Each structure stands twice: as C-alpha cells, then as structure tokens.
C-alpha positions as CSV (number, residue, x, y, z in Angstrom):
1,M,-54.7,22.9,36.2
2,G,-53.5,20.1,38.5
3,T,-51.0,20.5,41.3
4,E,-47.8,18.6,41.9
5,D,-49.5,16.4,44.5
6,G,-52.4,15.4,42.2
7,T,-55.1,17.3,44.0
8,S,-57.6,19.7,42.5
9,G,-56.1,22.6,40.6
10,T,-55.6,26.2,41.8
11,R,-58.1,27.8,39.5
12,R,-61.0,29.1,41.6
13,R,-64.5,28.4,40.2
14,K,-67.4,30.8,40.6
15,Y,-70.7,29.5,41.9
16,S,-73.9,31.5,41.4
17,P,-75.5,32.4,44.7
18,P,-79.2,31.3,45.1
19,V,-82.0,33.8,45.2
20,V,-83.5,33.7,48.6
21,A,-87.0,35.1,49.3
22,S,-88.3,34.4,52.8
23,V,-89.8,36.3,55.7
24,A,-87.3,38.3,57.7
25,A,-86.6,36.9,61.1
26,A,-84.0,36.9,63.8
27,V,-83.7,33.4,65.2
28,L,-81.8,32.4,68.2
29,L,-80.2,29.1,67.5
30,A,-78.8,27.1,70.5
31,G,-76.3,24.3,70.0
32,G,-72.8,23.1,70.8
33,G,-72.6,24.9,74.1
34,G,-73.2,28.4,72.7
35,A,-75.8,30.7,71.3
36,Y,-76.0,32.1,67.7
37,W,-78.0,34.8,66.0
38,A,-79.0,34.0,62.4
39,A,-81.2,36.1,60.0
40,T,-83.0,35.2,56.9
41,A,-83.3,37.5,53.9
42,G,-86.7,39.2,53.1
43,D,-89.1,41.9,54.2
44,D,-91.8,41.6,56.8
45,D,-94.5,41.8,54.2
46,G,-93.0,38.9,52.2
47,A,-91.6,41.2,49.5
48,P,-88.1,40.2,48.1
49,A,-85.2,41.6,50.0
50,P,-82.7,43.9,48.3
51,A,-80.1,42.2,46.1
52,A,-77.3,42.8,48.6
53,A,-79.3,41.0,51.3
54,R,-80.2,38.1,49.1
55,D,-76.5,37.6,48.2
56,T,-75.5,37.4,51.9
57,P,-76.2,34.1,53.6
58,P,-77.1,33.9,57.2
59,P,-74.3,33.2,59.8
60,L,-73.5,29.5,59.8
61,A,-74.0,28.1,63.3
62,L,-71.3,25.5,63.3
63,D,-71.3,23.6,66.6
64,G,-68.0,23.8,68.4
65,P,-65.4,26.5,69.0
66,G,-65.9,29.8,67.1
67,P,-63.7,30.7,64.1
68,G,-60.3,31.9,65.2
69,G,-61.0,31.0,68.8
70,P,-57.7,29.7,70.2
71,A,-57.4,27.6,73.4
72,P,-57.8,29.5,76.6
73,G,-54.8,31.6,77.5
74,I,-53.5,31.9,73.9
75,A,-53.7,35.2,72.2
76,V,-55.6,35.5,68.9
77,G,-53.3,34.8,66.0
78,E,-50.7,33.1,68.2
79,P,-50.0,29.4,67.9
80,D,-50.9,27.1,70.7
81,P,-47.5,25.8,72.1
82,N,-49.2,22.7,73.5
83,G,-51.2,21.8,70.4
84,T,-50.5,19.8,67.3
85,R,-49.0,21.9,64.4
86,Y,-49.4,21.3,60.7
87,R,-46.9,22.0,57.9
88,S,-47.7,21.5,54.2
89,A,-45.1,19.8,52.1
90,V,-46.9,20.6,48.9
91,R,-48.6,23.6,47.2
92,L,-52.1,23.7,48.4
93,P,-55.0,24.4,46.0
94,D,-57.3,27.4,46.0
95,G,-60.6,25.6,45.3
96,P,-63.9,27.3,44.4
97,R,-65.1,30.7,45.5
98,S,-68.3,29.5,47.2
99,A,-70.2,26.2,47.9
100,P,-73.5,25.3,49.5
101,V,-74.1,23.8,52.9
102,H,-76.5,20.8,53.0
103,L,-78.8,20.4,56.0
104,A,-80.7,17.3,57.1
105,G,-84.2,17.4,58.4
106,G,-87.8,16.5,57.8
107,E,-89.7,13.3,58.5
108,V,-88.8,10.0,57.0
109,T,-91.7,8.5,55.0
110,R,-93.0,5.0,54.9
111,D,-92.3,4.8,51.1
112,E,-88.6,5.6,51.8
113,V,-88.3,2.9,54.4
114,A,-90.1,0.4,52.1
115,A,-87.7,1.1,49.2
116,L,-84.7,0.5,51.4
117,A,-86.3,-2.7,52.9
118,K,-87.0,-4.0,49.4
119,A,-83.4,-3.5,48.3
120,L,-82.3,-5.4,51.4
121,G,-84.7,-8.2,50.8
122,V,-86.7,-7.5,53.9
123,K,-90.4,-8.6,53.7
124,G,-93.4,-7.0,55.2
125,E,-94.8,-3.5,55.4
126,P,-92.8,-0.9,57.4
127,R,-94.5,0.0,60.7
128,L,-93.8,2.9,63.1
129,A,-93.6,1.7,66.7
130,N,-91.6,2.7,69.7
131,G,-90.2,5.7,67.9
132,L,-88.7,3.6,65.0
133,W,-89.7,2.5,61.5
134,T,-89.3,-1.3,61.4
135,A,-89.7,-3.7,58.6
136,G,-89.2,-7.5,58.9
137,V,-89.4,-9.9,61.7
138,T,-87.2,-10.3,64.8
139,A,-85.9,-13.7,63.8
140,G,-85.1,-12.8,60.1
141,P,-83.9,-9.9,57.9
142,T,-84.9,-6.7,59.7
143,V,-84.3,-3.0,59.0
144,Q,-84.9,-0.2,61.5
145,V,-84.9,3.5,60.6
146,A,-85.1,6.6,62.7
147,P,-88.1,8.7,61.8
148,K,-86.3,12.1,61.7
149,G,-84.0,13.0,58.8
150,P,-81.5,12.0,57.8
151,G,-83.0,8.7,59.0
152,N,-80.2,6.7,60.6
153,W,-80.8,3.1,59.8
154,S,-79.4,-0.4,60.6
155,Y,-80.0,-3.7,59.0
156,S,-79.4,-7.3,60.2
157,R,-80.0,-10.4,58.1
158,H,-80.2,-12.5,61.3
159,G,-82.8,-10.6,63.2
160,I,-82.7,-8.1,66.1
161,A,-82.1,-8.5,69.8
162,G,-85.0,-10.2,71.6
163,G,-85.9,-12.4,68.6
164,K,-85.4,-16.1,68.1
165,P,-81.7,-16.9,68.2
166,C,-79.8,-18.1,65.2
167,V,-78.5,-21.6,65.0
168,H,-75.0,-22.9,64.3
169,P,-75.0,-25.5,61.5
170,G,-73.7,-28.8,62.8
171,K,-74.1,-27.8,66.5
172,D,-77.7,-26.7,67.0
173,T,-81.1,-28.1,66.1
174,P,-82.8,-25.6,63.8
175,G,-85.9,-24.0,65.3
176,E,-88.9,-22.7,63.6
177,G,-88.0,-19.4,61.9
178,A,-84.5,-19.3,63.3
179,P,-81.9,-18.4,60.6
180,P,-78.4,-19.8,60.4
181,C,-75.8,-17.8,62.4
182,P,-73.4,-15.7,60.3
183,S,-69.7,-16.7,60.4
184,H,-66.8,-14.3,60.8
185,R,-64.4,-17.1,60.9
186,N,-62.4,-18.7,58.1
187,R,-62.4,-22.5,58.7
188,P,-61.9,-24.3,55.4
189,G,-63.3,-27.8,55.6
190,G,-65.7,-27.1,58.5
191,S,-69.3,-28.0,58.6
192,D,-70.5,-24.4,58.4
193,P,-71.1,-23.6,54.7
194,A,-70.7,-19.9,55.4
195,A,-67.2,-20.4,56.9
196,S,-65.4,-20.1,53.6
197,R,-63.3,-17.5,51.9
198,P,-64.8,-14.1,51.5
199,V,-66.3,-13.0,48.2
200,S,-64.2,-10.9,45.8
201,Q,-64.3,-7.2,45.9
202,E,-66.1,-7.0,42.6
203,R,-68.9,-9.4,43.9
204,A,-69.2,-7.5,47.2
205,K,-69.6,-4.2,45.3
206,A,-72.2,-5.8,43.1
207,A,-74.2,-7.0,46.1
208,A,-74.1,-3.5,47.6
209,L,-75.2,-1.8,44.5
210,P,-79.1,-2.3,44.9
211,V,-78.9,-0.9,48.4
212,L,-76.9,2.1,47.3
213,E,-79.4,2.7,44.4
214,A,-82.3,2.8,46.9
215,L,-80.4,5.4,48.9
216,G,-79.7,7.5,45.8
217,Q,-76.0,6.8,46.1
218,R,-75.2,4.9,42.9
219,G,-72.2,7.1,42.1
220,A,-70.7,6.8,45.6
221,K,-67.0,6.1,46.1
222,L,-66.7,2.4,47.1
223,D,-64.1,0.6,49.2
224,A,-64.3,-3.2,49.6
225,G,-60.7,-3.8,50.7
226,R,-61.3,-4.8,54.3
227,V,-62.1,-8.4,55.3
228,F,-63.1,-9.7,58.7
229,G,-62.9,-13.5,58.6
230,A,-65.3,-14.6,55.9
231,V,-67.1,-11.3,55.8
232,R,-66.1,-8.5,53.4
233,S,-66.9,-4.9,54.3
234,V,-68.1,-2.4,51.7
235,T,-68.1,1.3,52.5
236,A,-69.6,3.9,50.3
237,D,-69.0,7.7,50.5
238,P,-71.7,9.5,48.4
239,V,-70.9,12.2,45.9
240,V,-73.1,15.4,46.3
241,D,-73.1,18.3,43.9
242,S,-70.1,16.6,42.1
243,L,-68.1,16.8,45.4
244,P,-66.8,13.9,47.5
245,T,-68.1,13.6,51.0
246,Y,-66.5,12.6,54.2
247,G,-68.2,11.2,57.3
248,W,-71.6,10.5,55.6
249,Q,-70.7,6.8,55.0
250,T,-72.8,3.8,54.3
251,A,-71.3,0.5,55.6
252,L,-72.4,-3.0,54.4
253,Q,-71.2,-6.4,55.4
254,I,-71.2,-9.0,52.6
255,A,-71.2,-12.6,53.8
256,A,-69.4,-15.5,52.1
257,D,-72.6,-16.4,50.2
258,G,-72.6,-13.0,48.5
259,Q,-75.6,-11.7,50.5
260,V,-75.8,-8.6,52.6
261,A,-75.5,-9.7,56.2
262,G,-75.6,-6.3,57.9
263,G,-75.3,-2.6,57.4
264,S,-75.9,0.9,58.6
265,G,-76.0,4.4,57.3
266,R,-78.3,7.4,56.7
267,L,-81.4,7.0,54.6
268,R,-81.6,10.5,53.1
269,L,-79.0,12.9,51.8
270,P,-79.3,16.4,53.3
271,A,-81.0,19.1,51.3
272,K,-79.0,21.9,49.6
273,G,-79.1,25.2,51.5
274,H,-77.3,28.5,51.2
275,D,-74.1,29.1,49.3
276,Y,-71.2,30.4,51.5
277,P,-67.9,32.0,50.5
278,V,-65.1,29.5,51.2
279,V,-61.4,30.0,51.8
280,S,-58.4,28.3,50.1
281,A,-56.7,25.2,51.5
282,A,-53.8,27.3,52.8
283,R,-56.2,29.6,54.7
284,A,-58.0,26.6,56.1
285,L,-54.7,25.2,57.3
286,E,-54.0,28.5,59.1
287,E,-57.3,28.2,60.9
288,L,-56.6,24.6,61.8
289,N,-53.2,25.7,63.3
290,R,-55.0,28.5,65.2
291,G,-57.5,26.1,66.7
292,G,-60.4,27.8,64.9
293,V,-63.4,26.2,63.2
294,P,-63.3,22.6,64.6
295,A,-61.5,20.0,62.6
296,R,-63.0,16.5,62.3
297,P,-60.1,13.9,62.3
298,L,-61.2,10.4,61.2
299,S,-59.4,7.3,60.2
300,G,-57.7,7.1,56.9
301,D,-55.7,4.2,55.4
302,C,-54.9,2.6,58.7
303,A,-56.7,-0.5,60.0
304,T,-59.2,-0.6,62.8
305,P,-60.0,-3.3,65.3
306,V,-62.2,-6.1,64.0
307,P,-65.5,-7.1,65.7
308,L,-65.6,-9.3,68.7
309,G,-65.5,-13.0,68.0
310,T,-63.2,-12.8,65.0
311,D,-59.9,-14.7,64.6
312,E,-58.0,-11.9,63.0
313,A,-56.6,-8.9,64.8
314,A,-56.0,-5.6,63.0
315,P,-53.6,-3.1,64.5
316,P,-55.4,0.1,65.7
317,C,-54.8,3.4,64.0
318,P,-51.8,5.1,65.6
319,A,-52.0,8.4,67.4
320,A,-50.6,11.6,66.0
321,P,-46.9,12.3,66.7
322,P,-45.9,14.4,69.7
323,P,-47.1,18.0,69.5
324,R,-43.6,19.4,69.2
325,E,-43.2,17.7,65.9
326,P,-45.3,19.3,63.1
327,V,-47.6,17.0,61.3
328,V,-46.8,17.0,57.6
329,I,-49.7,17.7,55.1
330,R,-49.2,15.8,51.8
331,G,-52.3,17.0,50.0
332,A,-55.7,18.6,50.2
333,T,-59.1,17.9,48.5
334,F,-62.1,20.1,48.5
335,A,-65.2,18.2,49.7
336,L,-68.3,18.2,51.9
337,S,-67.7,16.8,55.4
338,A,-70.3,15.7,58.0
339,Q,-70.6,18.4,60.7
340,S,-73.2,19.6,63.1
341,V,-75.0,23.0,62.4
342,A,-77.1,24.2,65.3
343,G,-77.6,20.6,66.4
344,R,-78.6,19.3,62.9
345,P,-76.5,16.9,60.8
346,A,-75.1,18.7,57.8
347,L,-72.6,18.4,55.0
348,V,-70.4,21.5,55.1
349,P,-67.8,22.7,52.5
350,S,-64.4,21.5,53.8
351,W,-60.9,20.8,53.0
352,L,-59.7,17.2,53.5
353,F,-56.1,17.3,54.5
354,S,-53.9,14.1,54.1
355,A,-51.8,14.1,57.2
356,D,-48.6,12.0,57.4
357,V,-48.5,10.7,61.0
358,G,-45.4,8.6,60.5
359,G,-44.7,4.9,59.9
360,G,-46.3,5.1,56.5
361,T,-49.7,5.9,57.9
362,T,-51.9,8.7,56.6
363,V,-55.0,10.0,58.2
364,T,-57.6,12.5,56.9
365,I,-58.4,15.7,58.7
366,A,-61.7,17.5,57.6
367,Q,-61.4,21.2,58.2
368,P,-64.5,23.4,57.4
369,A,-63.7,25.8,54.6
370,V,-66.5,28.3,55.1
371,D,-65.0,31.8,55.4
372,P,-64.8,32.5,59.2
373,K,-66.5,35.9,58.6
374,Y,-69.7,33.9,57.9
375,V,-69.5,31.5,60.8
376,A,-71.5,32.6,63.9
377,K,-69.4,33.2,67.0
378,Q,-70.4,31.3,70.1
379,A,-71.4,33.3,73.2
380,S,-69.6,30.8,75.4
381,A,-66.8,29.3,73.3
382,T,-64.4,29.0,76.3
383,K,-66.7,26.8,78.3
384,P,-65.8,23.1,78.4
385,S,-67.9,21.0,75.9
386,P,-70.7,19.0,77.5
387,P,-70.4,15.2,77.4
388,S,-71.2,14.0,73.9
389,P,-73.2,10.8,73.2
390,A,-71.8,7.9,71.2
391,H,-73.9,5.7,69.0
392,V,-73.8,2.1,70.2
393,T,-73.2,-0.1,67.1
394,S,-73.4,-3.6,68.7
395,Y,-73.4,-5.5,71.9
396,R,-72.3,-8.9,73.3
397,A,-73.8,-10.5,76.4
398,D,-71.8,-12.8,78.7
399,G,-73.8,-13.7,81.8
400,R,-74.3,-10.5,83.8
401,R,-71.8,-8.6,81.7
402,L,-72.9,-6.5,78.7
403,T,-70.1,-5.4,76.3
404,L,-71.0,-2.3,74.2
405,R,-69.1,-1.4,71.0
406,F,-69.1,2.0,69.5
407,W,-66.9,4.4,67.5
408,G,-65.1,7.4,69.0
409,G,-61.9,9.3,69.1
410,M,-58.8,9.1,71.3
411,C,-59.3,12.7,72.5
412,S,-62.2,11.7,74.8
413,D,-62.8,9.4,77.8
414,Y,-65.9,7.2,77.5
415,A,-68.3,5.8,80.1
416,A,-71.3,3.4,79.7
417,S,-74.4,3.1,81.8
418,A,-77.6,1.0,81.6
419,E,-81.2,1.2,82.8
420,Q,-82.7,-2.2,83.2
421,S,-86.3,-3.3,83.0
422,A,-88.2,-6.6,82.5
423,G,-88.3,-6.2,78.7
424,A,-85.2,-4.2,77.7
425,V,-81.9,-2.9,78.8
426,T,-81.5,0.8,77.7
427,V,-77.8,1.7,77.4
428,R,-76.0,5.0,77.0
429,V,-72.4,5.8,76.1
430,T,-71.0,9.3,76.6
431,G,-67.6,10.9,75.9
432,T,-65.9,13.7,77.7
433,E,-62.9,15.6,76.3
434,K,-59.7,14.7,78.1
435,E,-58.2,18.2,77.7
436,P,-60.9,20.7,76.7
437,G,-59.8,23.5,74.4
438,R,-56.6,21.7,73.4
439,P,-56.3,20.7,69.7
440,C,-56.2,17.0,69.3
441,V,-55.8,15.0,66.1
442,L,-56.1,11.2,66.4
443,A,-57.7,8.6,64.2
444,A,-61.1,7.3,65.0
445,R,-61.4,3.7,66.3
446,E,-63.8,1.2,67.7
447,F,-64.2,1.1,71.5
448,A,-65.8,-1.4,73.9
449,R,-67.2,-0.6,77.4
450,N,-68.7,-3.0,79.8
451,V,-71.8,-2.6,82.0
452,A,-73.0,-4.9,84.8
453,L,-76.4,-6.5,84.5
454,E,-78.6,-7.3,87.5
455,K,-79.5,-10.6,85.8
456,P,-78.6,-12.3,82.4
457,L,-80.1,-10.7,79.3
458,D,-82.4,-13.6,78.6
459,G,-83.9,-12.3,75.4
460,R,-84.4,-8.7,76.5
461,K,-83.8,-6.0,73.9
462,V,-80.8,-3.7,74.1
463,V,-81.8,-0.2,73.2
464,D,-79.6,2.8,72.6
465,M,-80.9,5.6,74.8
466,V,-79.6,8.3,72.4
467,T,-81.1,7.1,69.1
468,G,-83.9,5.0,70.5
469,E,-82.8,2.2,68.1
470,T,-82.5,-1.5,69.0
471,V,-78.8,-2.4,69.2
472,P,-77.8,-5.4,67.1
473,K,-75.9,-8.3,68.6
474,G,-72.5,-8.7,67.2
C-alpha cells in the first residue's frame, strides 16, 4: 500500500534472520572516539549456539554519538533548544521489521583491478607499488585503487600528477606520449575539437555502463543531469538487496567525444552481515530530533560548485533554515546509507528523509534505522570528536601555491597542510566540528584550501596522506 507522498507503503515486511555459527568471543572494538563491546554467537567448542543467541545480532558499533545521546546539558528525551528540529508534513511509512548491515573489508585482488581497468580502456597489467594498485602509464589513461576493501579508486584519461603534461590543441606542440588536454569550456568554433557541446544524457549513460558492469552495479540509479562546460557528469547509486543506497556513489565524467575522462568510486560492494531490527520512519525521526544515532546530511537536488577552470558558476547548496524554524520533512524512503561501523565503511539500514529547506530546495538526510537497543553505546560519547580527515579529490598548482579541492560539510572548519620532498608533496586536509555536540544539518559541498610550497611543483606528485593515493590535477 502506497502512502500519500508516494513513498514505500506502511506494511512491514518480515526478513528471516541468518543462522550464525561462530566461536564465542568478546571483542573490544575501538572507533569514533568511544569503546564498544560486541559478542558473536556460538560456544567455545564450536558447537552451534542456542536458537535465542543465534537470533540476536551483536551490538552495532556505529561510530558517532550513541543512540538517544543528546547534546551536553540536555536531559534524555528533551529536545535541544539550540538544534535544528524536524516536523513531518506527511504520514511516514513503517518499513520492514529487519534488514542486514553490509560491511566492507578484505584485500582487493589483481583480477578485480584488471577488470575495472579493462572497462576504462586502461592498458597494461595492474601493479602494486607504493601502497596502491596502478594500471596504465603516467601520461595516458591511468586507474589507481586502494588495496583494502572497499577499494577506493580514481581514474584519469589524461594521466596522473608527475607524468608528461597534456597538450592544448592549437597552442602547444604535441610531445611523445602526451595526450590532448580535456576541455571544460564551451567555445563553439574554437580550434579545440573537445570544446563542443556536451553529449546527451542517454549517450553519457551508455558510456558509463561498461564501467558500472565491471563494478557489479548494472542496476544502479543513474543521474546524468549535471554539466560542467563540455563535460557531463554521471553519478550512479547502486541497488543492494533490492534497496537503494546513499553515499556509496560512483562518479564518472564523460567528455564531449563520448569517452570517460575521469571518475572515482569504490571497487567493491560491502558484504552482507547480520540482520538487525529496524524502527519506523516516525521513530527514526524522533531519534533525529533527540540528537541520537548520527544523521548523515548530504546534498540533494541543489547545485554544487563547479571545478576550477570552468566558465560556469553553480550556486552552492543553501544552509538549513534557522534552528527556531522546524525543517519540514516531505517524505521518507527506506534504504542503505554509507556509515562507519567500528572504523569500517559500511552500508547501514537507514531512512532517507526529504527535507524542505526553503526556496524550493530539498536536501536528503540519512538517519540510521537500526533499533537503538541494538546500537552499542559509546564509553565517551560526550567527548568532542577528533579531527576527521577529508579525501582530496584534485589539486591545482600556481607557482608556489597549491590549491586542494575536497568535499565536506558546513558544520566543520577545514585546514590543509603539506609535507614536501624532492619527489612528492604529501597533503592532508582535516575537519574539526564548529560546535561539537550540537545538531547540524547542512548540504555537502566542494571546498578549496591553499597550502604554500617551498618551490614550484615542477612535476612532483601530489599524494593524499590519508588514502595514500596520488591526487589528480583538475
């Protein structure tokens, strides 16, 4: 049965819990500034545990504030007068009774990297060096993959930092092995053959399909509506266990010639784990208002800033309205959202709330739906969160100034630093909460921070200290 807002119906579906047979153990899991105790089901001698134990999943060590943990100085069950409040304008769905958590891990194999490289048109056998799987050459199509699951990857059709520079048609003299530079500009009649109109959405999706098939994401939800000059962006949100996902996105840039010019994502989907009882959307909204299990606000239908060097300017996603005015919820969808569980990337059963922030703009708020009784409480939930690293997506060098671009939220302040050597510049971006413990719902956006260089880059690689990956120039 559908609801009046078009979301999933109110009938609760029953999922069969998995049979778990493992050695009993009490494991101390550290992560997110707190400590958690988790137990697996089973006897010391390896015999199956009683049925009641097998049906009870271990506590879920969600990184962040514990369930029902309000901001400091606020009594349990009382609203935070300084925080953002949410009010639903529609009847919220119940959803299923339970759903599994999916956890990432394991080692990325050479064959997995080779399959992705083949789909991207990258030649050469993958090689493991400097903590990264790399296929291709520095001056041409190159893909790099982190060796640990889920295998964060990045691809550039025009090589990586430190390789031979690309050439601008009509301006430069082509060098041996140097590819033509991509164009983000729309200059009809110019000498650059790539500086034309972007391809259609249908053609862009078709170009992205072989890559998505290699990632096991053929049925992903695609969006090809954004254009940056002559480059069309295709984003893909995979479907896992027939559920939509949020935050586990693959992004591909399709050039005006219909070829993939760049991209990033995760090589491997997380593995299915324990089933957990989940709460209704209405209950999840109550937890969100109490400042309980951490919400993950990300951008929705609003625009984000375009990369450096483009002619077009997109307005940034607006902030949430003042805290005194409740944010109106227009709908809710049951899904799996990207979260951190004991320091491991995971897809966690969640409710995606469509929040109306005014001006015709809607943002999505992902609130974990796992019953708070099954979420491990942190031993130090009131301590301020430590600085969190941000993944550097691209850089631009201008003499002795290096501009780093990355994605983050408006709830944190960001700082950049660099360690310089003869062969590389290793950079790090960290974010610190502006007001620890206070609920904050703002759209994600792209940031830029500058660091000073002792001398010009001169072909040195730029390496992200957090991921160990070479940062592409962009």
